[in-house]
Structures are given as structure tokens and as C-alpha cells.
N, CA, C and O atoms as CSV, one atom per row, in Angstrom:
chain,resi,resn,atom,element,x,y,z
A,1,MET,N,N,35.522,10.186,-7.629
A,1,MET,CA,C,34.339,9.953,-6.585
A,1,MET,C,C,32.895,10.007,-7.182
A,1,MET,O,O,32.584,10.835,-8.038
A,2,SER,N,N,31.839,8.867,-6.568
A,2,SER,CA,C,31.016,8.686,-7.468
A,2,SER,C,C,29.676,9.403,-6.377
A,2,SER,O,O,29.993,9.488,-5.191
A,3,PHE,N,N,28.890,9.673,-6.589
A,3,PHE,CA,C,27.516,10.497,-5.546
A,3,PHE,C,C,26.932,8.984,-5.694
A,3,PHE,O,O,26.828,8.287,-6.703
A,4,LYS,N,N,26.594,8.724,-4.372
A,4,LYS,CA,C,25.683,8.125,-3.903
A,4,LYS,C,C,24.661,8.268,-2.746
A,4,LYS,O,O,24.785,8.092,-1.534
A,5,SER,N,N,23.321,8.749,-3.726
A,5,SER,CA,C,22.506,8.874,-2.232
A,5,SER,C,C,22.193,7.882,-1.276
A,5,SER,O,O,22.475,6.688,-1.178
A,6,VAL,N,N,21.144,9.156,-0.185
A,6,VAL,CA,C,21.015,8.278,1.511
A,6,VAL,C,C,20.596,6.958,1.326
A,6,VAL,O,O,20.573,6.092,2.200
A,7,LEU,N,N,20.286,6.843,0.233
A,7,LEU,CA,C,18.865,5.761,0.248
A,7,LEU,C,C,19.749,4.339,-0.569
A,7,LEU,O,O,19.248,3.217,-0.647
A,8,SER,N,N,20.568,4.555,-0.896
A,8,SER,CA,C,21.735,3.676,-1.307
A,8,SER,C,C,22.504,3.368,-0.916
A,8,SER,O,O,23.297,2.581,-1.433
A,9,GLU,N,N,22.641,4.223,0.930
A,9,GLU,CA,C,23.329,3.416,1.815
A,9,GLU,C,C,22.193,2.386,3.420
A,9,GLU,O,O,22.539,1.799,4.446
A,10,VAL,N,N,21.122,2.624,2.898
A,10,VAL,CA,C,20.296,2.140,3.937
A,10,VAL,C,C,20.747,0.945,4.883
A,10,VAL,O,O,20.746,0.658,6.080
A,11,GLY,N,N,21.115,0.439,3.718
A,11,GLY,CA,C,21.263,-1.024,4.000
A,11,GLY,C,C,22.347,-1.183,5.025
A,11,GLY,O,O,22.185,-2.102,5.827
A,12,HIS,N,N,23.474,-0.413,5.140
A,12,HIS,CA,C,25.046,-0.345,5.481
A,12,HIS,C,C,24.521,-0.288,7.362
A,12,HIS,O,O,24.676,-1.094,8.280
A,13,ASP,N,N,23.969,0.871,7.291
A,13,ASP,CA,C,23.568,0.965,8.751
A,13,ASP,C,C,22.044,1.615,9.388
A,13,ASP,O,O,21.958,2.786,9.756
A,14,ILE,N,N,21.343,1.022,9.419
A,14,ILE,CA,C,20.065,1.577,9.300
A,14,ILE,C,C,19.462,2.915,10.125
A,14,ILE,O,O,18.697,3.852,9.899
A,15,LYS,N,N,20.391,2.346,11.354
A,15,LYS,CA,C,20.272,3.861,12.893
A,15,LYS,C,C,21.219,4.537,12.138
A,15,LYS,O,O,20.978,5.741,12.220
A,16,LYS,N,N,22.014,4.356,11.563
A,16,LYS,CA,C,23.025,5.712,11.217
A,16,LYS,C,C,22.173,6.679,10.487
A,16,LYS,O,O,22.069,7.893,10.660
A,17,VAL,N,N,21.330,5.563,9.270
A,17,VAL,CA,C,20.489,6.408,8.346
A,17,VAL,C,C,20.090,7.228,8.701
A,17,VAL,O,O,20.590,8.329,8.472
A,18,PHE,N,N,18.770,7.029,9.579
A,18,PHE,CA,C,17.652,7.427,10.484
A,18,PHE,C,C,18.206,8.404,11.505
A,18,PHE,O,O,17.470,9.174,12.121
A,19,ASP,N,N,19.515,8.353,11.668
A,19,ASP,CA,C,19.549,10.175,12.252
A,19,ASP,C,C,20.287,10.707,11.626
A,19,ASP,O,O,20.609,11.712,12.259
A,20,PHE,N,N,20.669,10.679,10.945
A,20,PHE,CA,C,20.941,11.225,9.438
A,20,PHE,C,C,20.227,12.048,8.640
A,20,PHE,O,O,20.299,13.265,8.472
A,21,ILE,N,N,19.499,11.186,8.153
A,21,ILE,CA,C,17.984,11.065,7.174
A,21,ILE,C,C,17.025,11.812,7.951
A,21,ILE,O,O,16.717,12.759,7.227
A,22,LEU,N,N,16.690,11.857,8.524
A,22,LEU,CA,C,15.364,12.285,9.293
A,22,LEU,C,C,15.547,13.769,9.718
A,22,LEU,O,O,14.512,14.436,9.714
A,23,PRO,N,N,16.432,14.249,10.000
A,23,PRO,CA,C,16.897,15.746,10.307
A,23,PRO,C,C,16.512,16.431,8.708
A,23,PRO,O,O,15.753,17.344,8.384
A,24,PHE,N,N,17.387,15.557,7.938
A,24,PHE,CA,C,17.014,16.263,6.418
A,24,PHE,C,C,16.318,16.582,5.531
A,24,PHE,O,O,16.397,17.554,4.779
A,25,ALA,N,N,15.137,15.244,5.615
A,25,ALA,CA,C,14.090,14.808,5.117
A,25,ALA,C,C,13.002,15.584,6.232
A,25,ALA,O,O,11.836,15.311,5.947
A,26,ALA,N,N,13.103,16.247,7.114
A,26,ALA,CA,C,11.993,16.979,8.126
A,26,ALA,C,C,12.229,18.481,7.969
A,26,ALA,O,O,11.447,19.328,8.402
A,27,SER,N,N,13.223,18.716,7.399
A,27,SER,CA,C,13.944,20.536,7.289
A,27,SER,C,C,13.411,20.653,6.100
A,27,SER,O,O,12.431,21.378,5.929
A,28,THR,N,N,14.130,19.769,4.833
A,28,THR,CA,C,14.075,19.800,3.538
A,28,THR,C,C,12.283,19.609,2.799
A,28,THR,O,O,11.490,20.191,2.058
A,29,GLY,N,N,12.391,18.696,3.418
A,29,GLY,CA,C,11.243,18.159,2.813
A,29,GLY,C,C,9.857,18.715,3.176
A,29,GLY,O,O,8.970,18.946,2.355
A,30,SER,N,N,9.767,18.923,4.666
A,30,SER,CA,C,9.151,19.451,5.307
A,30,SER,C,C,9.078,20.934,4.569
A,30,SER,O,O,7.987,21.239,4.087
A,31,VAL,N,N,9.875,21.616,4.484
A,31,VAL,CA,C,9.745,23.157,4.098
A,31,VAL,C,C,8.581,23.467,2.983
A,31,VAL,O,O,7.715,24.340,2.936
A,32,ALA,N,N,9.063,21.948,1.749
A,32,ALA,CA,C,8.508,21.996,0.102
A,32,ALA,C,C,7.096,21.758,0.789
A,32,ALA,O,O,6.212,22.160,0.032
A,33,VAL,N,N,6.637,21.285,1.864
A,33,VAL,CA,C,5.658,20.487,2.059
A,33,VAL,C,C,4.383,22.024,2.715
A,33,VAL,O,O,3.304,22.426,2.278
A,34,GLY,N,N,5.121,22.388,3.720
A,34,GLY,CA,C,5.035,23.412,3.729
A,34,GLY,C,C,4.354,24.488,3.160
A,34,GLY,O,O,3.276,24.962,3.518
A,35,ILE,N,N,5.054,24.818,2.276
A,35,ILE,CA,C,4.407,25.569,1.476
A,35,ILE,C,C,3.398,25.220,0.752
A,35,ILE,O,O,2.393,25.931,0.749
A,36,PHE,N,N,3.463,24.060,-0.003
A,36,PHE,CA,C,2.640,23.915,-1.624
A,36,PHE,C,C,1.661,22.735,-0.593
A,36,PHE,O,O,0.708,22.202,-1.162
A,37,ALA,N,N,1.896,22.416,0.694
A,37,ALA,CA,C,0.083,21.385,1.244
A,37,ALA,C,C,0.401,20.972,2.596
A,37,ALA,O,O,0.523,19.809,2.982
A,38,PRO,N,N,0.570,22.423,3.533
A,38,PRO,CA,C,1.368,22.047,4.946
A,38,PRO,C,C,0.077,20.732,5.582
A,38,PRO,O,O,0.443,19.668,6.081
A,39,GLN,N,N,-1.145,21.058,5.440
A,39,GLN,CA,C,-1.754,19.548,5.658
A,39,GLN,C,C,-1.509,18.135,5.532
A,39,GLN,O,O,-2.050,17.184,6.097
A,40,LEU,N,N,-0.439,18.194,4.543
A,40,LEU,CA,C,-0.012,16.934,4.496
A,40,LEU,C,C,1.439,16.127,4.895
A,40,LEU,O,O,1.939,15.081,4.480
A,41,GLY,N,N,2.001,17.466,6.239
A,41,GLY,CA,C,3.541,17.528,6.451
A,41,GLY,C,C,3.581,15.928,7.458
A,41,GLY,O,O,4.419,15.095,7.115
A,42,PRO,N,N,2.498,15.548,8.858
A,42,PRO,CA,C,2.545,14.288,8.998
A,42,PRO,C,C,2.541,13.066,8.093
A,42,PRO,O,O,3.316,12.139,8.330
A,43,LEU,N,N,1.460,13.016,6.774
A,43,LEU,CA,C,1.946,12.009,6.184
A,43,LEU,C,C,3.638,12.329,5.248
A,43,LEU,O,O,4.300,11.415,4.755
A,44,TYR,N,N,3.893,13.289,5.217
A,44,TYR,CA,C,5.265,12.944,4.314
A,44,TYR,C,C,5.938,12.388,5.415
A,44,TYR,O,O,6.160,11.194,5.210
A,45,ASN,N,N,6.369,12.800,6.550
A,45,ASN,CA,C,6.978,11.895,7.581
A,45,ASN,C,C,6.582,10.932,7.630
A,45,ASN,O,O,7.547,10.227,7.925
A,46,ALA,N,N,5.201,9.944,7.479
A,46,ALA,CA,C,5.106,8.760,7.564
A,46,ALA,C,C,5.607,8.454,6.672
A,46,ALA,O,O,6.662,7.880,6.946
A,47,THR,N,N,5.334,8.559,5.211
A,47,THR,CA,C,5.936,8.450,3.859
A,47,THR,C,C,7.649,7.878,4.268
A,47,THR,O,O,7.869,6.667,4.236
A,48,VAL,N,N,8.574,8.685,4.571
A,48,VAL,CA,C,9.707,8.858,4.457
A,48,VAL,C,C,10.187,7.343,5.267
A,48,VAL,O,O,11.075,6.565,4.918
A,49,GLN,N,N,9.442,7.271,6.225
A,49,GLN,CA,C,9.765,6.762,7.495
A,49,GLN,C,C,9.140,5.130,6.519
A,49,GLN,O,O,9.922,4.181,6.471
A,50,ALA,N,N,8.259,5.053,6.086
A,50,ALA,CA,C,7.635,3.446,5.031
A,50,ALA,C,C,8.773,3.377,3.394
A,50,ALA,O,O,8.694,2.517,2.516
A,51,VAL,N,N,9.297,4.021,3.414
A,51,VAL,CA,C,10.142,4.289,2.332
A,51,VAL,C,C,11.514,3.791,2.641
A,51,VAL,O,O,12.107,2.926,1.996
A,52,ILE,N,N,12.031,4.523,3.859
A,52,ILE,CA,C,13.357,3.866,4.470
A,52,ILE,C,C,13.308,2.474,4.753
A,52,ILE,O,O,14.024,1.519,4.455
A,53,THR,N,N,12.147,2.642,5.485
A,53,THR,CA,C,11.754,0.753,5.718
A,53,THR,C,C,12.150,-0.268,4.569
A,53,THR,O,O,12.879,-1.245,4.739
A,54,ALA,N,N,11.658,0.044,3.577
A,54,ALA,CA,C,11.353,-0.635,2.055
A,54,ALA,C,C,12.683,-0.640,1.693
A,54,ALA,O,O,13.299,-1.632,1.304
A,55,GLU,N,N,13.267,0.840,1.866
A,55,GLU,CA,C,14.835,-0.002,0.900
A,55,GLU,C,C,15.833,-0.630,2.390
A,55,GLU,O,O,16.976,-1.014,2.144
A,56,ALA,N,N,15.541,-0.667,3.239
A,56,ALA,CA,C,16.202,-1.581,4.304
A,56,ALA,C,C,15.774,-3.054,4.037
A,56,ALA,O,O,16.625,-3.831,3.604
A,57,LYS,N,N,14.915,-3.345,4.195
A,57,LYS,CA,C,13.965,-4.482,3.722
A,57,LYS,C,C,14.886,-5.228,2.496
A,57,LYS,O,O,15.430,-6.331,2.567
A,58,TRP,N,N,14.887,-4.359,1.448
A,58,TRP,CA,C,15.042,-4.741,0.108
A,58,TRP,C,C,17.166,-4.515,0.430
A,58,TRP,O,O,17.709,-4.855,-0.621
A,59,ALA,N,N,17.697,-4.302,0.954
A,59,ALA,CA,C,18.980,-4.666,1.145
A,59,ALA,C,C,19.648,-5.364,1.932
A,59,ALA,O,O,20.852,-5.614,1.891
A,60,ALA,N,N,18.281,-5.943,3.224
A,60,ALA,CA,C,18.968,-7.179,3.864
A,60,ALA,C,C,18.920,-7.976,3.321
A,60,ALA,O,O,19.771,-8.844,3.516
A,61,ILE,N,N,17.907,-8.177,2.311
A,61,ILE,CA,C,18.054,-9.491,1.646
A,61,ILE,C,C,18.552,-9.215,0.272
A,61,ILE,O,O,17.872,-9.586,-0.684
A,62,GLY,N,N,19.655,-8.611,0.097
A,62,GLY,CA,C,20.625,-8.596,-0.576
A,62,GLY,C,C,20.082,-8.202,-2.087
A,62,GLY,O,O,20.609,-8.730,-3.066
A,63,LYS,N,N,19.234,-7.453,-2.201
A,63,LYS,CA,C,18.519,-6.647,-3.550
A,63,LYS,C,C,18.091,-5.385,-3.789
A,63,LYS,O,O,17.150,-4.972,-4.467
A,64,SER,N,N,18.750,-4.937,-3.266
A,64,SER,CA,C,18.680,-3.269,-3.072
A,64,SER,C,C,18.834,-2.694,-4.484
A,64,SER,O,O,18.460,-1.527,-4.603
A,65,GLN,N,N,19.242,-3.209,-5.408
A,65,GLN,CA,C,19.535,-2.542,-6.843
A,65,GLN,C,C,18.334,-3.493,-7.957
A,65,GLN,O,O,18.038,-4.626,-8.338
A,66,GLY,N,N,18.066,-2.398,-8.051
A,66,GLY,CA,C,16.750,-3.102,-9.465
A,66,GLY,C,C,15.533,-3.373,-9.093
A,66,GLY,O,O,14.862,-4.186,-9.727
A,67,THR,N,N,15.075,-2.759,-8.048
A,67,THR,CA,C,13.943,-3.009,-7.063
A,67,THR,C,C,13.147,-2.019,-7.050
A,67,THR,O,O,12.337,-2.240,-6.149
A,68,GLY,N,N,12.938,-1.112,-7.514
A,68,GLY,CA,C,11.895,0.116,-7.730
A,68,GLY,C,C,10.840,0.235,-7.700
A,68,GLY,O,O,10.271,1.101,-7.035
A,69,GLN,N,N,10.281,-0.613,-8.421
A,69,GLN,CA,C,8.814,-0.695,-8.693
A,69,GLN,C,C,8.202,-1.432,-7.209
A,69,GLN,O,O,7.303,-0.976,-6.503
A,70,GLN,N,N,9.223,-3.084,-6.920
A,70,GLN,CA,C,8.559,-4.009,-5.721
A,70,GLN,C,C,9.125,-2.898,-4.404
A,70,GLN,O,O,8.600,-3.036,-3.299
A,71,LYS,N,N,9.936,-2.086,-4.552
A,71,LYS,CA,C,9.863,-0.986,-3.124
A,71,LYS,C,C,9.155,-0.132,-2.842
A,71,LYS,O,O,8.903,0.326,-1.728
A,72,LEU,N,N,8.469,0.382,-4.645
A,72,LEU,CA,C,7.018,1.326,-4.599
A,72,LEU,C,C,6.170,0.410,-4.224
A,72,LEU,O,O,5.265,0.798,-3.485
A,73,ALA,N,N,6.202,-0.902,-4.570
A,73,ALA,CA,C,5.255,-1.889,-4.114
A,73,ALA,C,C,4.530,-1.636,-2.736
A,73,ALA,O,O,3.498,-1.160,-2.264
A,74,ASP,N,N,5.925,-2.360,-2.325
A,74,ASP,CA,C,5.771,-2.402,-0.699
A,74,ASP,C,C,4.915,-0.862,0.120
A,74,ASP,O,O,3.877,-0.694,0.760
A,75,VAL,N,N,5.765,-0.201,-0.237
A,75,VAL,CA,C,5.507,1.035,0.460
A,75,VAL,C,C,3.873,1.174,-0.121
A,75,VAL,O,O,3.125,1.091,0.854
A,76,VAL,N,N,3.391,1.288,-0.914
A,76,VAL,CA,C,1.850,1.325,-1.624
A,76,VAL,C,C,1.389,0.684,-0.296
A,76,VAL,O,O,0.978,1.165,0.760
A,77,GLN,N,N,1.642,-0.774,-0.799
A,77,GLN,CA,C,1.046,-1.347,0.438
A,77,GLN,C,C,0.907,-1.624,1.802
A,77,GLN,O,O,0.122,-2.438,2.289
A,78,SER,N,N,1.893,-0.740,2.541
A,78,SER,CA,C,2.141,-0.755,3.648
A,78,SER,C,C,1.405,0.897,4.087
A,78,SER,O,O,0.723,0.976,5.108
A,79,ILE,N,N,1.618,2.024,3.278
A,79,ILE,CA,C,0.604,3.308,3.517
A,79,ILE,C,C,-0.170,3.841,2.596
A,79,ILE,O,O,-0.723,4.932,2.736
A,80,GLY,N,N,-0.285,2.988,1.413
A,80,GLY,CA,C,-1.042,3.323,0.152
A,80,GLY,C,C,-2.091,4.139,0.815
A,80,GLY,O,O,-2.281,5.275,0.380
A,81,PRO,N,N,-2.909,3.630,1.977
A,81,PRO,CA,C,-4.460,3.554,1.858
A,81,PRO,C,C,-4.293,4.614,2.867
A,81,PRO,O,O,-5.397,5.082,3.143
A,82,LEU,N,N,-3.390,5.140,3.486
A,82,LEU,CA,C,-3.122,6.631,4.176
A,82,LEU,C,C,-3.127,8.073,3.353
A,82,LEU,O,O,-3.628,9.197,3.319
A,83,ILE,N,N,-2.137,7.132,2.685
A,83,ILE,CA,C,-2.143,8.467,1.766
A,83,ILE,C,C,-3.277,8.836,0.731
A,83,ILE,O,O,-3.571,9.854,0.105
A,84,SER,N,N,-3.625,7.957,0.799
A,84,SER,CA,C,-4.832,7.804,-0.446
A,84,SER,C,C,-6.260,8.727,0.152
A,84,SER,O,O,-7.018,9.360,-0.583
A,85,GLN,N,N,-6.351,8.637,1.276
A,85,GLN,CA,C,-6.929,8.887,2.525
A,85,GLN,C,C,-6.489,10.502,2.395
A,85,GLN,O,O,-7.158,11.400,1.884
A,86,ALA,N,N,-5.133,10.601,3.025
A,86,ALA,CA,C,-4.803,12.042,2.890
A,86,ALA,C,C,-4.988,12.795,2.210
A,86,ALA,O,O,-5.616,13.772,2.618
A,87,LEU,N,N,-4.444,12.743,0.499
A,87,LEU,CA,C,-5.036,13.076,-0.578
A,87,LEU,C,C,-6.303,13.621,-0.716
A,87,LEU,O,O,-6.414,14.661,-1.367
A,88,LYS,N,N,-7.382,13.047,-0.165
A,88,LYS,CA,C,-8.509,12.933,-0.682
A,88,LYS,C,C,-9.155,13.965,0.366
A,88,LYS,O,O,-10.131,14.597,-0.038
A,89,ASP,N,N,-8.816,14.137,1.348
A,89,ASP,CA,C,-9.199,14.912,2.507
A,89,ASP,C,C,-8.680,16.645,2.035
A,89,ASP,O,O,-9.255,17.666,2.413
A,90,ALA,N,N,-7.137,16.570,0.890
A,90,ALA,CA,C,-6.665,17.410,0.933
A,90,ALA,C,C,-7.368,18.040,-0.443
A,90,ALA,O,O,-6.826,18.959,-1.057
A,91,GLY,N,N,-8.395,17.561,-0.783
A,91,GLY,CA,C,-8.950,17.853,-1.905
A,91,GLY,C,C,-7.999,17.231,-3.478
A,91,GLY,O,O,-8.383,17.642,-4.573
A,92,LYS,N,N,-6.820,16.270,-3.393
A,92,LYS,CA,C,-6.301,16.186,-4.473
A,92,LYS,C,C,-6.625,14.996,-5.036
A,92,LYS,O,O,-7.032,13.997,-4.443
A,93,ASP,N,N,-6.436,15.129,-6.184
A,93,ASP,CA,C,-6.644,13.143,-6.624
A,93,ASP,C,C,-6.252,12.216,-5.703
A,93,ASP,O,O,-5.431,12.467,-4.820
A,94,ASN,N,N,-6.878,10.979,-5.879
A,94,ASN,CA,C,-6.072,9.936,-4.740
A,94,ASN,C,C,-6.311,9.007,-5.388
A,94,ASN,O,O,-6.562,7.950,-4.809
A,95,SER,N,N,-6.319,9.077,-6.940
A,95,SER,CA,C,-6.059,7.303,-7.469
A,95,SER,C,C,-5.011,6.637,-7.144
A,95,SER,O,O,-4.162,7.121,-6.395
A,96,ASP,N,N,-4.918,5.486,-7.631
A,96,ASP,CA,C,-3.705,4.695,-7.225
A,96,ASP,C,C,-2.066,5.277,-8.208
A,96,ASP,O,O,-0.870,5.286,-7.916
A,97,ALA,N,N,-2.684,5.600,-9.151
A,97,ALA,CA,C,-1.828,6.789,-9.522
A,97,ALA,C,C,-1.359,7.786,-8.765
A,97,ALA,O,O,-0.166,8.044,-8.600
A,98,ALA,N,N,-2.113,8.254,-8.382
A,98,ALA,CA,C,-1.650,9.833,-7.155
A,98,ALA,C,C,-1.163,9.220,-6.309
A,98,ALA,O,O,-0.475,10.033,-5.691
A,99,VAL,N,N,-1.065,8.237,-5.845
A,99,VAL,CA,C,-0.767,7.803,-4.984
A,99,VAL,C,C,0.713,7.073,-5.050
A,99,VAL,O,O,1.481,6.874,-4.109
A,100,GLN,N,N,0.844,6.815,-6.114
A,100,GLN,CA,C,2.431,6.179,-6.881
A,100,GLN,C,C,3.115,7.582,-7.065
A,100,GLN,O,O,4.338,7.673,-6.954
A,101,THR,N,N,2.419,8.553,-7.313
A,101,THR,CA,C,3.286,9.966,-7.657
A,101,THR,C,C,3.731,10.126,-6.310
A,101,THR,O,O,4.933,10.038,-6.061
A,102,TYR,N,N,3.065,10.306,-5.601
A,102,TYR,CA,C,3.701,10.843,-4.366
A,102,TYR,C,C,4.193,10.287,-3.942
A,102,TYR,O,O,5.275,10.751,-3.581
A,103,VAL,N,N,3.948,9.017,-3.630
A,103,VAL,CA,C,5.690,8.060,-3.191
A,103,VAL,C,C,6.799,8.533,-3.814
A,103,VAL,O,O,7.872,8.584,-3.212
A,104,SER,N,N,6.691,8.859,-4.856
A,104,SER,CA,C,7.827,8.732,-5.700
A,104,SER,C,C,8.309,10.225,-6.022
A,104,SER,O,O,9.215,10.338,-6.848
A,105,ALA,N,N,7.866,11.187,-5.535
A,105,ALA,CA,C,7.901,12.673,-5.536
A,105,ALA,C,C,9.121,12.222,-4.210
A,105,ALA,O,O,10.282,11.918,-4.483
A,106,VAL,N,N,8.505,12.266,-2.626
A,106,VAL,CA,C,8.985,11.812,-1.398
A,106,VAL,C,C,9.969,11.249,-1.923
A,106,VAL,O,O,10.808,12.148,-1.866
A,107,VAL,N,N,10.637,10.078,-2.568
A,107,VAL,CA,C,11.804,8.939,-3.060
A,107,VAL,C,C,12.616,9.924,-3.414
A,107,VAL,O,O,13.672,9.946,-2.783
A,108,THR,N,N,12.413,11.072,-4.535
A,108,THR,CA,C,13.308,12.233,-4.938
A,108,THR,C,C,14.007,13.186,-4.457
A,108,THR,O,O,15.175,13.531,-4.639
A,109,ILE,N,N,12.743,13.776,-3.497
A,109,ILE,CA,C,13.243,13.978,-2.341
A,109,ILE,C,C,14.544,13.483,-1.269
A,109,ILE,O,O,15.620,14.016,-0.996
A,110,LEU,N,N,13.999,12.421,-0.893
A,110,LEU,CA,C,15.166,11.559,-0.470
A,110,LEU,C,C,16.521,11.139,-1.308
A,110,LEU,O,O,17.460,10.825,-0.576
A,111,ASN,N,N,16.753,11.089,-2.602
A,111,ASN,CA,C,17.564,10.861,-3.224
A,111,ASN,C,C,18.782,12.049,-3.709
A,111,ASN,O,O,19.762,11.902,-4.440
A,112,THR,N,N,18.271,13.269,-2.972
A,112,THR,CA,C,18.464,14.263,-3.288
A,112,THR,C,C,19.826,14.789,-2.009
A,112,THR,O,O,20.721,15.628,-2.103
A,113,ALA,N,N,19.419,13.808,-0.834
A,113,ALA,CA,C,20.416,13.770,0.472
A,113,ALA,C,C,21.329,13.151,0.172
A,113,ALA,O,O,21.242,12.130,-0.510
A,114,PRO,N,N,22.488,13.665,0.647
A,114,PRO,CA,C,23.920,13.193,0.847
A,114,PRO,C,C,24.143,12.285,1.437
A,114,PRO,O,O,23.991,12.341,2.657
A,115,ALA,N,N,24.564,11.157,0.858
A,115,ALA,CA,C,25.126,9.875,1.762
A,115,ALA,C,C,25.897,10.045,3.031
A,115,ALA,O,O,26.655,11.005,3.173
A,116,LEU,N,N,25.732,9.178,3.919
A,116,LEU,CA,C,26.210,9.198,5.326
A,116,LEU,C,C,28.013,9.751,5.029
A,116,LEU,O,O,28.519,9.280,4.011
A,117,PRO,N,N,28.494,10.263,5.493
A,117,PRO,CA,C,29.680,10.419,5.654
A,117,PRO,C,C,30.321,9.310,6.005
A,117,PRO,O,O,29.969,8.658,6.988
A,118,THR,N,N,31.728,8.841,4.945
A,118,THR,CA,C,32.340,7.657,5.157
A,118,THR,C,C,33.382,8.301,6.425
A,118,THR,O,O,33.985,9.365,6.564
A,119,GLN,N,N,33.241,7.097,7.215
A,119,GLN,CA,C,34.771,6.958,8.092
A,119,GLN,C,C,35.620,6.558,7.347
A,119,GLN,O,O,35.448,5.603,6.590
A,120,GLN,N,N,36.744,7.264,7.443
A,120,GLN,CA,C,38.027,6.582,7.312
A,120,GLN,C,C,38.977,5.901,8.538
A,120,GLN,O,O,40.045,5.355,8.260
């Protein structure tokens, strides 16, 4: 049995993924965000949605593997200015590198989520 993260399953059924991952992301990720940077909670949730949207886009065109930098670029393009401003408002570094690091941290959290249960 191989481990697959929920992000590797995004292209299969996006509605099922949203129904499954958003409660996980909202609970696990929000707890961490709530402890370390509570003012970033809404930003975290928006970033989760942007990451899942990017994953779904690449899966839909059949190129979900090996496109990490392209997916990151998609997320940064769509929500990067919002992340930058939120980081600045929170008194954090808001450089392009910091925005990318923030998105990558959210992806790391999402990658810890188990894949959707398979139906037999």
C-alpha cells in the first residue's frame, strides 16, 4: 500500500476532495495558524483554496506530476498580493520569497492529509 496525499488525488473528483480536505485543513491547519499567527486564519483558508484550485487545474490538463514550481507560480499569481499584504500587516517579511515560503508551508500541511478513502 503506497501513501498518497490528498493533493495527489485532487484531479479525481474535485467536489469529493473539497468536502474531505477542507474540514481537515480548517481544523489541523487552523489550529497551527491560530497558535502562531491568529490574524492569518482567513489568509490560510484562502491559500488552501488557491492550492487546491491549482492542483485541480494541472490534473485536469493531465500534468499533475512534476509541476511543483508551475503550481506554486499559479498560486502566487492568483493570491500572492493578498498574502504579501497580509504578511506585511502582521509585521512579517512580505518579500516574494516569504510569499513562496508561506504557500509552500500550506502545501506541506495539506500533504499531511490522508488521501480520500477508496471505494471498493
